C-alpha positions as CSV (number, residue, x, y, z in Angstrom):
1,M,1.3,5.7,35.0
2,T,4.5,7.2,33.6
3,T,2.7,10.4,32.7
4,G,1.2,10.6,36.2
5,R,4.7,10.3,37.8
6,F,6.0,13.0,35.4
7,R,3.2,15.3,36.5
8,V,3.8,14.7,40.1
9,R,7.5,15.4,39.7
10,A,6.8,18.6,37.7
11,A,4.4,19.9,40.3
12,A,6.9,19.2,43.1
13,R,9.6,21.0,41.1
14,D,7.3,24.0,40.5
15,W,6.4,24.3,44.1
16,A,10.1,24.0,45.2
17,I,10.9,26.9,42.8
18,A,8.0,28.9,44.0
19,V,8.8,28.5,47.7
20,C,12.5,29.4,47.1
21,V,11.6,32.5,45.2
22,A,9.1,33.5,47.9
23,A,11.7,33.0,50.6
24,V,14.3,35.1,48.7
25,L,11.8,37.9,48.2
26,L,10.8,37.8,51.8
27,V,14.4,37.8,53.1
28,T,15.3,40.7,50.8
29,G,12.3,42.6,52.0
30,L,13.1,42.0,55.6
31,S,16.7,43.0,55.2
32,G,16.2,46.0,53.0
33,Q,15.7,49.6,54.1
34,H,12.2,51.0,53.6
35,P,10.1,53.6,55.4
36,A,8.0,52.1,58.2
37,T,4.4,52.5,57.3
38,S,1.1,50.8,58.0
39,L,1.5,48.9,54.7
40,D,4.4,46.8,55.8
41,L,2.3,43.7,56.5
42,L,0.7,44.1,53.1
43,G,4.1,44.4,51.4
44,Y,5.3,41.2,53.1
45,V,2.2,39.4,52.0
46,L,2.6,40.6,48.4
47,L,6.3,39.5,48.4
48,V,5.3,35.9,49.5
49,A,2.2,35.8,47.3
50,G,4.2,36.8,44.2
51,G,6.7,34.0,44.7
52,L,4.1,31.3,45.6
53,A,2.1,32.1,42.5
54,L,4.8,30.6,40.4
55,A,3.6,27.1,41.4
56,A,0.8,27.5,38.9
57,G,2.9,28.8,36.1
58,R,2.8,25.5,34.1
59,R,-1.0,25.4,34.3
60,A,-2.0,29.1,33.9
61,P,1.1,31.1,32.7
62,V,-0.9,34.2,31.7
63,T,-2.7,34.4,35.1
64,V,0.6,34.0,37.0
65,L,2.1,36.7,34.8
66,A,-0.7,39.1,35.8
67,V,-0.5,38.1,39.5
68,T,3.3,38.5,39.8
69,G,3.1,41.8,38.0
70,M,0.4,43.2,40.3
71,C,2.3,41.9,43.4
72,A,5.4,43.7,42.2
73,V,3.5,46.9,41.7
74,G,1.9,46.4,45.2
75,Y,5.0,46.0,47.2
76,Q,6.7,48.8,45.3
77,A,3.8,51.1,46.4
78,A,4.3,49.8,50.0
79,G,7.9,51.1,49.9
80,F,9.8,47.8,49.3
81,D,12.7,48.2,47.0
82,V,12.8,44.6,45.9
83,A,13.5,43.3,42.4
84,A,10.6,41.7,40.6
85,V,12.2,38.3,40.5
86,A,8.9,36.4,40.5
87,Y,7.8,38.4,37.4
88,L,10.9,37.4,35.5
89,F,10.1,33.7,36.2
90,A,6.6,34.3,35.0
91,V,7.8,35.9,31.8
92,Y,10.0,32.9,31.1
93,A,7.0,30.5,31.7
94,A,4.6,32.6,29.6
95,V,6.9,32.9,26.6
96,R,7.7,29.2,26.9
97,A,4.0,28.5,26.6
98,G,3.8,30.6,23.5
99,H,2.1,33.8,24.9
100,R,4.7,36.2,23.4
101,V,2.3,39.1,22.5
102,I,0.6,39.0,25.9
103,T,4.0,38.9,27.7
104,V,5.3,41.9,25.8
105,A,2.1,43.9,26.5
106,A,2.2,43.0,30.2
107,S,5.8,43.9,30.5
108,V,5.4,47.3,28.9
109,T,2.5,48.0,31.2
110,L,4.5,46.9,34.2
111,L,7.5,49.1,33.2
112,A,5.1,52.1,33.1
113,A,3.4,51.2,36.4
114,L,6.4,50.6,38.6
115,P,7.6,54.3,38.7
116,L,4.1,55.4,39.6
117,A,4.0,52.8,42.3
118,A,7.4,53.8,43.7
119,L,6.3,57.5,43.6
120,V,3.4,56.6,46.1
121,S,6.0,55.8,48.8
122,L,8.9,58.0,47.9
123,H,7.1,61.2,46.7
124,D,10.2,61.9,44.6
125,M,10.0,61.4,40.8
126,G,13.8,60.9,40.4
127,E,14.1,58.4,43.2
128,A,10.9,56.6,42.0
129,F,12.3,56.1,38.5
130,A,15.6,54.9,39.9
131,Q,13.9,52.4,42.2
132,A,11.6,51.2,39.4
133,R,14.6,50.7,37.1
134,G,16.3,48.6,39.8
135,A,13.2,46.6,40.4
136,L,12.9,45.5,36.8
137,E,16.0,45.8,34.6
138,I,15.1,45.6,30.9
139,A,18.1,43.4,30.2
140,W,16.9,40.8,32.7
141,L,13.4,41.0,31.3
142,I,14.7,40.4,27.7
143,A,16.9,37.5,29.0
144,A,14.0,35.8,30.7
145,G,11.9,36.1,27.5
146,A,14.7,34.9,25.3
147,A,15.3,31.8,27.6
148,G,11.6,30.9,27.4
149,E,11.5,31.3,23.6
150,A,14.6,29.2,23.2
151,L,13.2,26.4,25.2
152,R,9.9,26.6,23.4
153,Q,11.6,26.3,20.1
154,A,13.7,23.3,21.4
155,E,10.5,21.5,22.5
156,R,8.8,22.2,19.2
157,R,11.8,20.7,17.3
158,A,11.7,17.7,19.6
159,D,8.0,17.2,18.9
160,E,8.6,17.5,15.2
161,A,11.5,15.0,15.4
162,E,9.2,12.5,17.3
163,R,6.5,12.9,14.7
164,T,9.1,12.3,12.0
165,R,10.2,9.1,13.7
166,E,6.6,7.9,13.9
167,E,6.0,8.7,10.3
168,T,9.2,6.9,9.3
169,A,8.2,3.9,11.3
170,R,4.8,3.8,9.7
171,R,6.3,4.2,6.2
172,R,8.7,1.3,6.9
173,A,5.9,-0.9,8.1
174,D,3.9,-0.1,4.9
175,E,6.9,-0.9,2.8
176,E,7.4,-4.2,4.7
177,R,3.7,-5.1,4.2
178,L,4.0,-4.4,0.5
179,H,7.2,-6.5,0.4
180,I,5.4,-9.4,2.0
181,A,2.5,-9.0,-0.4
182,R,4.9,-9.1,-3.4
183,E,6.7,-12.2,-2.1
184,L,3.4,-14.0,-1.5
185,H,2.2,-13.1,-4.9
186,D,5.4,-14.3,-6.6
187,S,5.4,-17.6,-4.8
188,L,2.1,-18.9,-3.4
189,V,-0.2,-17.4,-5.9
190,H,1.9,-18.7,-8.8
191,Q,2.2,-22.2,-7.5
192,I,-1.5,-22.5,-6.6
193,S,-2.5,-21.1,-10.0
194,I,-0.4,-23.9,-11.6
195,I,-2.3,-26.5,-9.5
196,K,-5.6,-25.0,-10.3
197,V,-4.9,-24.8,-14.0
198,Q,-3.6,-28.4,-14.1
199,A,-6.7,-29.6,-12.2
200,E,-9.0,-27.8,-14.7
201,V,-7.1,-29.2,-17.6
202,A,-7.5,-32.7,-16.2
203,V,-11.2,-32.2,-15.6
204,H,-11.6,-30.9,-19.1
205,L,-9.8,-33.8,-20.7
206,A,-11.7,-36.4,-18.7
207,R,-15.0,-34.9,-19.7
208,K,-13.9,-34.6,-23.3
209,R,-13.1,-38.3,-23.3
210,G,-16.5,-39.1,-21.8
211,E,-14.9,-40.4,-18.6
212,E,-16.4,-39.8,-15.1
213,V,-14.5,-37.1,-13.3
214,P,-13.2,-38.2,-9.9
215,E,-14.6,-36.3,-6.9
216,A,-11.1,-35.8,-5.6
217,L,-10.1,-34.0,-8.8
218,L,-13.2,-31.8,-8.6
219,A,-12.3,-31.0,-5.0
220,I,-8.8,-30.1,-6.0
221,Q,-10.2,-27.8,-8.7
222,Q,-12.6,-26.1,-6.3
223,A,-9.9,-25.8,-3.6
224,G,-7.5,-24.2,-6.0
225,R,-10.1,-21.6,-7.0
226,E,-10.9,-21.0,-3.3
227,A,-7.2,-20.7,-2.3
228,T,-6.6,-18.3,-5.2
229,R,-9.5,-16.0,-4.1
230,E,-8.4,-16.2,-0.4
231,L,-4.8,-15.3,-1.2
232,R,-5.8,-12.4,-3.4
233,A,-8.0,-11.1,-0.7
234,T,-5.2,-11.4,1.8
235,L,-2.8,-9.6,-0.5
236,E,-5.3,-6.8,-0.8
237,A,-5.4,-6.6,3.0
238,L,-1.6,-6.5,3.1
239,R,-1.5,-3.7,0.5
240,D,-4.3,-1.7,2.3
241,V,-4.7,-2.5,6.0
242,D,-8.2,-1.0,6.0
243,T,-9.5,-3.4,3.3
244,P,-10.6,-6.7,4.9
245,P,-10.9,-9.9,3.0
246,P,-14.5,-10.0,1.5
247,R,-15.7,-13.2,3.2
248,G,-18.7,-13.6,5.4
249,L,-21.9,-15.5,6.1
250,D,-22.9,-15.6,2.5
251,D,-19.8,-17.6,1.7
252,V,-20.4,-20.3,4.3
253,P,-22.6,-22.4,2.1
254,G,-19.8,-22.5,-0.5
255,L,-17.5,-23.9,2.2
256,V,-20.0,-26.7,3.1
257,E,-20.5,-27.5,-0.6
258,G,-16.7,-27.7,-1.1
259,A,-16.4,-30.1,1.8
260,R,-19.2,-32.2,0.3
261,M,-17.4,-32.3,-3.1
262,G,-14.3,-33.6,-1.2
263,G,-16.3,-36.7,0.0
264,L,-17.5,-35.4,3.4
265,D,-21.3,-35.6,4.0
266,A,-21.5,-32.0,5.2
267,R,-24.8,-30.3,6.0
268,L,-25.6,-26.7,6.9
269,T,-28.6,-25.7,9.0
270,T,-29.7,-22.4,10.5
271,D,-32.1,-21.2,13.2
272,G,-33.6,-17.8,13.9
273,Q,-34.2,-14.8,11.8
274,R,-31.1,-13.5,10.1
275,H,-30.3,-9.9,11.0
276,H,-27.5,-7.4,10.5
277,V,-24.2,-8.8,11.7
278,P,-21.0,-6.7,12.0
279,A,-18.4,-7.4,9.3
280,A,-15.9,-8.6,11.9
281,V,-18.3,-11.2,13.2
282,E,-19.1,-12.4,9.7
283,R,-15.4,-12.9,8.9
284,T,-14.9,-14.7,12.1
285,V,-17.8,-17.1,11.4
286,Y,-16.4,-17.8,8.0
287,R,-12.9,-18.5,9.3
288,I,-14.3,-20.8,12.1
289,V,-16.3,-22.9,9.6
290,Q,-13.4,-22.9,7.1
291,E,-10.9,-24.1,9.7
292,S,-13.2,-26.6,11.2
293,L,-14.1,-28.2,7.9
294,T,-10.4,-28.3,6.9
295,N,-9.5,-30.0,10.1
296,I,-12.3,-32.5,9.7
297,T,-11.2,-33.3,6.1
298,R,-7.5,-33.6,6.9
299,H,-7.3,-35.2,10.4
300,A,-10.6,-36.4,11.7
301,T,-11.2,-39.5,9.5
302,A,-14.9,-38.4,9.6
303,T,-17.7,-39.3,7.2
304,T,-20.3,-36.7,8.3
305,A,-20.2,-33.1,9.5
306,S,-22.8,-30.7,10.5
307,V,-22.6,-26.9,10.6
308,H,-25.3,-25.1,12.5
309,I,-25.7,-21.4,12.8
310,D,-28.1,-19.9,15.3
311,Y,-29.2,-16.2,15.0
312,R,-30.1,-14.8,18.3
313,P,-31.1,-11.2,19.2
314,D,-27.8,-10.4,20.9
315,A,-25.5,-13.2,19.7
316,L,-24.7,-15.5,16.9
317,T,-23.6,-19.1,17.6
318,I,-21.8,-21.6,15.4
319,H,-21.9,-25.3,16.2
320,I,-19.8,-27.7,14.1
321,D,-19.8,-31.5,14.8
322,D,-18.2,-34.5,13.1
323,D,-18.2,-38.3,13.7
324,G,-14.4,-38.6,13.5
325,K,-12.0,-40.6,15.5
326,A,-11.7,-38.1,18.5
327,T,-12.8,-39.6,21.9
328,P,-13.6,-37.9,25.2
329,Y,-10.4,-39.2,26.7
330,A,-8.2,-37.8,23.9
331,A,-7.2,-34.2,24.6
332,P,-7.1,-32.1,21.4
333,T,-3.8,-30.9,20.2
334,P,-3.9,-27.0,20.1
335,G,-2.7,-26.4,16.6
336,V,-2.3,-23.1,14.9
337,G,-5.8,-23.3,13.4
338,L,-7.5,-23.8,16.7
339,L,-5.4,-21.1,18.4
340,G,-6.3,-18.7,15.6
341,M,-10.0,-19.4,16.0
342,R,-9.8,-18.8,19.8
343,E,-7.9,-15.5,19.3
344,R,-10.5,-14.3,16.8
345,V,-13.4,-15.2,19.0
346,T,-11.8,-13.7,22.2
347,A,-11.0,-10.5,20.3
348,L,-14.7,-10.0,19.7
349,G,-15.6,-10.7,23.3
350,G,-17.0,-14.2,22.5
351,R,-16.5,-17.7,23.8
352,L,-15.1,-20.8,22.0
353,R,-15.3,-24.4,23.1
354,A,-13.5,-27.1,21.0
355,E,-13.3,-30.6,22.4
356,P,-14.1,-34.3,21.7
357,R,-17.8,-35.2,21.9
358,S,-19.1,-37.7,24.5
359,G,-20.4,-39.9,21.7
360,G,-17.3,-39.7,19.6
361,G,-16.1,-37.2,17.2
362,F,-15.2,-33.6,17.7
363,T,-17.3,-30.4,18.4
364,V,-16.6,-26.7,17.9
365,R,-19.0,-24.3,19.5
366,A,-18.5,-20.5,19.3
367,E,-20.7,-17.7,20.6
368,L,-20.2,-14.2,19.3
369,P,-21.9,-11.2,20.7
370,V,-23.8,-9.0,18.2
371,D,-24.4,-5.3,18.9
372,R,-27.7,-4.6,17.1
373,T,-27.3,-0.9,17.6
374,S,-24.0,-0.7,15.6
């Protein structure tokens, strides 16, 4: 919208300049002395046309350069001793657009053509050269070209400065991402590694003594391994934004097994023929199942949970139920996990429903569209 307003203002400004130049040329032609001939009307038309052509200088600078030059030659041949003001504006626009060679060639041609055009009406070589020199002073021509080149260089430097600012911002963002990755590595990964190691030592000692290893201890051991893998994958994603965490549908059975080891009677079922699923959809399915099972284990006071994945031709659905303490009259608290699931599903154009079940417990149902052509 801002770009559109800028274009409208620029077009209005171009037309205003064009009309003003055309008016100045016409008034100069009407007030000047010139021999009355049958070409007077043509001369006036060329004066106005040369000025109005400047309105297209921003879109077609080379064409406007040629039109204003021919108009100048035309009204000189018709006997109008009027300066080629419109051509000077066209020179400025063409040089600003970067057409320096074409502008020099056109200007040399015009300087040679103007005396011949003046000779048609004056029939005197000396007067023709004097009128041509007055119509297009070389100093003004050089000044117009220099002004266009100066503005072109200023715009180029401004563009380079903008690119430099963008590159600096990207570099700072990369540095911040690496800083976060290092901080996470130094804190979370270290602490979780200690928990995992201690759990593994406890399991090892229990087995060495011939004691039965508690399921809770095995669950801690498995959760520590899983958390370590997840954090490392996340750190890789922070270090390289194009590298997603390597989790998908193949890892969902491991999530269900981990929940089962933690004491939850979790089951995984599937329907339909498995087909190619985009990586983004696979990651979302994994996160939905992971977050749902985590919520069931921590908050639901549930004993059973079911994870059902249905492969459809154009969509993939995930249905997760538990028999926890949620009731139809208890509105779910929208925690960070549930909000994150909804954002992931919505970003892929899918739908998510998370609410208490009519028979008790909680249900999470997500439908993700699958583009089979991708």
